[in-house]
Every structure is written in C-alpha cells, then in structure tokens.
N, C-alpha and C positions, 0 to 999 in steps of 0.2 A: 583662274578664274576669268582675270581681266582678258584671256584671248576668246572667251566665249563671248563676255560682255560686247567687248570691241572688236566680233569678228570682221566685218568687213575693212578695217584699218589694220589689223593684223595681216590680214589675205595680201593688201596694198604693201606693205613693210616688206614682207617674203617675197613678191614681186618683184619690188624693188632691188631686191638681192639676186635676182635672176632665177628664185625657185619658184615652183608651181603654186598657187594660192591654194590649190586641192589638197595639197600636203598638209595645210594646219588641220583637218579634220584628224589625221593619223597623229598628229602633234600632239594634239590633244588627249586623245584616246592613249597615247603613250604615257602621257604626264601625269593624266590622271589614274590610270591604270596602275603604274610602276608605284606612285605616291602611296595611294591606296596599300598596295603589296609591302611595303615600307612600314607603313603604318601600323598594319594587325602583324607583322612579323611572316610574311609569306615569303619563300626563297629568299631571304634576304642578300646572300651573299650574290647570287646572279642579279637580283634586280638592281642591286648597289652598283655593280660592274657595268651593266647597261647603262643606267644612268647617269654613270660618268663617264661614259663614253659619249652621251648625248650631249654633256655640259660641255665637254672639250668642242664638239664640231659644231656646237651652234655658236661658241665664243668665237672662233676659225671664221664662221660664217658672217654672222652679225655684226662683230665687235671689234673688229681689226683696223678702225680708224684711230690711230692712238693719238692723233692730235686734236681730236673731242676728246675732252677729259673725261665726259660721261660714258663717252665708249670706251674709254680704258678702264673706267673703274669697273662697269658691266663686265668687260673681258676678265680682271681679274676676279670677280665675285664668280663668275663660271670657273673660272680654274680653281679656286678655292673650294666651291662646292666639290668638285670633280674629287679632289684629293680628300673632301671629308666621307667621301663616296666610296674614294677607292680603302681606306681605312675601314669602314662600315665592310667592306668586301670583304675584309682580311680577316675583319673579327666574327663577320655572323652575329647571329640573332642574340638578343640576351635572353634571359631565363621567361619572360613575361612574352612568350611570342607563339604564333601557331607553330612555327618550327620544334620549341621546346615541349609543347604538347603533344605533337606528333611522335616526337621521340621520349617521353614521357610512357606514351600508351603503348609503343613497342610494336 
C-alpha cells in the first residue's frame, strides 16, 4: 500500500537504482495479486515460490549497501521472507484454502 500512496517517490527510488519507473505498476500488481492468492489459498505452492524469488531479486537490487544498517536489515528481512515462502511452497496449502475446497469437491 505504501507503494501506491507514495507512487512518485517509489518511481524515483526505482530509477535511482537503474530500473525504469514504469516497472512499478507491474510490481504493485504482482504483489497485490500474489498476496491475495496466498491469503485465500489459491495456487499456494506456485505463488509462494514466485514471491520468494521476487524477495531475493528485490533484496539484491535495492538492499545491497551493507554499510547502511537499515539496508542490511531490509536485505535480511527479504531473505527471511523468501525462506518462509519457500517453506510454504514446500508445505502447500492448509486445510482451509481454495485448493483444499477444490480437492474435496473432486
């Protein structure tokens, strides 16, 4: 949500790292779409795997200045989220998910 609220600032941040600001819209759509899919339990393994890759890529692009403690913390946060998402990709959806409902209905 902060990317939407501070859209122009976020575009400038991305451009400062050499990425086109136009990539912000697909990034927001990806984050909202995959977050919603995880929330409702839709294609959990695939979505969690994709999100883990997204976390690693964004950590390597935006948070690699280890002399800045905040950037180091953000890097480690992204890596830990990726690890949790990989565990979710391995475990799959819980019983209360769209996938479980689809399996039950056959």
